[in-house]
N, C-alpha and C positions, 0 to 999 in steps of 0.2 A: 384538452383543457391545459392552459399554461400553469406550470407549478408556481407556488408562492415564492417570493424572494426572501421572506422571513417565515420560518416554520417554528412553532412553539407548542409546548405541552409540558405539564408537570413542573413549571417553574424554569424550564430551559427554553432558550430561543437561539436559533441559528440563522444568521443573516448573510445571504450571499453577497460577496464583494466583487470577485472578478475571476478571470480564467487566465491560466498561463499555459503556453504550449502552442502546438500547431505543426506545420510541415517540418519545422526544425527538430521536432521530437517525435517523428513517426516511429511507431513501435514501442512507445513508452509502456513499461510494465509495472515498475515499482519505484519507490523513492525512499530516501533517508536524509535526515538533517545532519549538516556538518557544523562548522563554526559560524557564528553570526548569521548572515543571510544565506549561507551556502546550502545547496540542496543537490543530492546525487540522484541521478535517474538511470535505471537500466533500460536499454534500448534493444528490442528484440524484433527486428524486421525480417521480412522474407529474404532480403538480399544482403543485409549486413547487421552486425551486432556491435554494441558499444556501451560504455558507461559515460554519462555526461555530467559535468559539474556546472550548475547554473547558480545564479543568485535570485532570490525572490524577496523583494523588500516589502514594506508595509502597505504601499499604495499601488493601484493598477498602473502598469507601465514601468514599474521599477525593475522588472526582471531582465537579466542579461545572461548570455552564455559565456562561461569562463574558459572551459577547456573540454576536450574530448579525450578519453583515455587512449583511444586508438592513435592519437597524435603523440601522447606522452610515452606510450609503450607499444610501438608498432608490432603487430603480429601476435600479441599475447592472447587476444580474444578471438583470433581467427579460428574458424571451425568450431567456435563455442556457441553456447545458447544461454546467455546470462539471464537469471530469473530475478532474484531479490538482492537487496543491498542493505548493509548496516555499517555504522561507524563505531569504532572502538574508543576506549578512554583516551588513547593517544591520537585520536582523529584519523587513524588509518582506516581504510575503506575495505570492507569484506563483501565479496560478491559470489553468490552461488551460481554454478553452471550445471544446468539440467542435462546437457548432452555429454559433457566430459566427466561428470560425477565428481566434482571437486569444488573447492572454494579458492578464489583468488584473494590475495591480500595486496593492496596498493597503498602508497602514501596518499596524503590528502590532495595532491595535485595529479594523481593518476600514474605515478611511476611504479611499475610492477616490483613487488618484493618477493613473493613466492606463491606456490600452490600448497593447499592443505587437502589431504585425503586422496582417495582413488576409488575406482569402481569396486563394488563388492557389498557384502552384507555383514562383514565383521566390524569390530570396534574401530571407529574412525574412518570407515569406508561408507560410500554412499551409492544410492541408486536414485537418480534424478532429484538431488537436493533442491529445495525451493526457499521457503521462508527462513530468515536468519535475523537474530537480534542479539545484542550484547547487553547483559544485565549490569546493574550498578556495581556488582562485585567483580566484574570482568569476565564472567562466564559467557560462553557463546552457545546459544541454543539454535539448533538447525532442524527444520522439518525434512526428514529423510524420506521423501514422499513415497517412492515405490518399495521401500523397505518397511513402510507403514509404522514409522517410529519417530521419536524425537531423540536426538543425540545432544548431550551437553559436553562441550569441549572447552579447553582454555583457548585464548586467542592465538597461542602458539601452536595449536593443533593437538594438544595432548588430550586423550580421552578421559572423561570424568564419569559419565553415566549415560544410560539409555533407558527408555521405556516405551511401551506400546506393543505393537503386533497387530496383524490384520484382523479386523472384526468390528462388531458394533456394540460390544459391551463397554462398560465404564473403563476408561483408560486404554481402550483399543482404538485403532484408526483405520480409515480407508482413504488413502492418498491425502494425508495432511498437507496443507499448503502454508498460508500465512501464519506467523507466530509473533507474539509480543510478550512483554513483561510489565507488571505494574510497579508502583513505588515500593511495595512490600516484597517484591521478588517473585510473586506468583506468575505462572506461565499460562498464557492463553493460546490455544491452537485452533485454527480454522480447519475443522475436520471435513475436508472438501466433499467427499462422496458419501459421508454419513449425514450431511446437512445439519451440522451442529457446531457449536463452539464448546470446547472442553477447557476447564480451568484446573491447574495443578499447582501444588506448592513448588518451591525451588528445587526440591529433590525428586519431583516427578510423582508425588502422591496425588491421586485423583481427589478433587474437591467438589466440583459441580459441573453441570452442563446445561446449555440452553439450546433450544431449537429442535425442529423436526422438518421433514420434507414438506414443502408447500409454498404458497404465496400469500398466506394470511399474515397478519401481524405476529411477529415472533417466530415465524417459520422461515426456512431458508431453501434456496436451490443452489447448491454448490458454493458455499461461502468461500471467499478467496483471501481475506485478510481481516485483521482485527487490530484495534487501537484502544488505548485507555487514557483518559485525561486525568489531571490532578484531582478532580472531584470524585474519581472512581467510575465515572460513566464509561460505558463500553460501546464501541462503534464496530459494526460488522459489515464488511463489504459483501453484500448479498448478490453475488456475481450474476447468475442467470435470471434473477428477478430485477436486475437493473436498478439497484437501490442500495442505500446504506441505512441500516437500522440502528437505533440508539436504545441502549438499555441502562438501567440503574446498576449500581454496584451489586445490588442483590439479585440482578438478573431479570428485573421487571421491565417489560417493554414500555418505551416512552413515545417514540415517534419514528418516522422514516423520512429520508431525504431522497428525492427522485431526480435531482439535478435542477439547476436554476440559471443556466448560462444564457442569459438574454442577449449578451453581446459577445462577439468574437474576441479572442485574445489579441494582444498587440502584434504578435508574429503572424497570426492567421489573417488579420486585416491586411498586413503588408502583402501577403501572398495573394489574396483575392484582388486587392487593388492593383497589383502588378500584373495580373493575368485577366485581360478583358473578357475572354471566353468563359472563364470560371465565374466572373462576376455576373455575366449575363445568364449563365445557367442557373446560378443561385437565385436570381430574381424571377426565374420562370416556374419555380416549384410552387405547388399549391399552398404549402405551409412550411415555415421554418421551425415548427415546434420540435421535430426530432433532434434538431441541433441543441436544444435547450437541455434535454434530459441525458442522464447517464446511459451509456451503452456498454455493458459488460465491464463494470469497474473492477479493477484488479488490486488496487492498493488503497489503504486509508491510514493517515498519520495525523497526530494532533501536535500542533506547534505550541508548546507550553510558553514560549517567550512572548507570543502575541495572542495567545488564547484563541486559536483558530484551527478549524478542521480542514484538512486537505485530502481530496479524493482523486486518485488516478483513474481518469475516465479513458480507458485504454483504447477503445475503438475510435475515439475522437482525438487521440494523441495530446491530451491536455490534462491539467489539474484544475478542478473546481475548488474554490476556496470559500469557506463560510466562517464568519466570526461567531464565537460563542458569546452571547450577550449576558451580562449579569444585571440583576434587578430590572429585567424587562417587564413592562406592563403594557397590555393591549389598550390602545386608546378607545374611549367610549364616545360614540356619536349618536346624537338624536336626529333622526331623519323624519 
C-alpha cells in the first residue's frame, strides 16, 4: 500500500514535499542546520568518511553541494568514523567520531580547529560517542554510547557533568544514541537498546520516559534520534521499525510517518538518467513501493525557519522532507 502524502491526526498534518540526496550523499547518517539554508551531513561509507555542507532551499531542486570537509581539511577524518553533527552558537561545527572516541571541531566551511576528548571512561573521555547537541546556553551534550551515559561539556571541551550508567532503570541507559534539547533546556535521549526515549532537565535529573520494545503505536525498536519542534511535539526516529513517530509534549502518541518519497531527488534522477543500465533495471522491478518508504532512518531534525520535518533515510542516502501544516482541515466529499 502506497503511503499517504499528507498524514494528519489530532490537529497536526505533515505534508510530504520532496527528497534531497542520492549517490552524492552515499552513507549519510546525521544532519544539522547551519546559517540560512546551510545543512551539514555526516557521511559514513564503507570506503570513505566525510562531512558535507549543502544548501536546502524552500523548493524542490533548490539543493546544492557547497563543500566537503575532506577538501577543506585533508587527512583529518582519515581512519575516522563520523557519527553525528551539531553547530554551535558561533556556527562552528562539532562532529562525533565513534572509532577514534573524540569530537572534531571545524569552522563553518570545514577548516579543522581541534579535537576534544580521547578514549576512556573518565570525565571528558569517550567510548563510541554518537549524538551531540549544543543547547541555547552553549552547553554541549554528548551521548557517550558505550559508556552508557550523557556528558555535558562546554564547547571548548571542559567537563561540566555526567549522568547515566548501564541499566534499564530510570536515568540509566543501554547504548544511548541520538540526543536533543527543547526550548526550555530539557534533554531528550534516544535510549537505543532500551527501546525508549528519556527526558531530563538541563542538569540531568530524570523527568519522564516514553516507549517500550515493539512495533505497535508508541513502541520502539532501537530508536536512533529525537527532535522537538516549537510546539513541543516530539519526533522519534524508530530505526528498526522504519518509521518516525510523533508525540505530544505530554508524551501522548499522535501518528507515525513511514516515508512518502514518490519521486526521486534531483541528484538521484541525474544518476539514473545518466546510467541507461540502471534506468532499465529500475523499470524491470515489480514495484517501486520500497523506494517510497523509510529504510532504517537514523536522523530526524525540525527546521523551525520553514516549519518542516527532515528525516535522514540512511539506507537510501537521502533526506525526506515534510511540511508541518497549520490550520489543516480535511476536505469533505459527497460521493
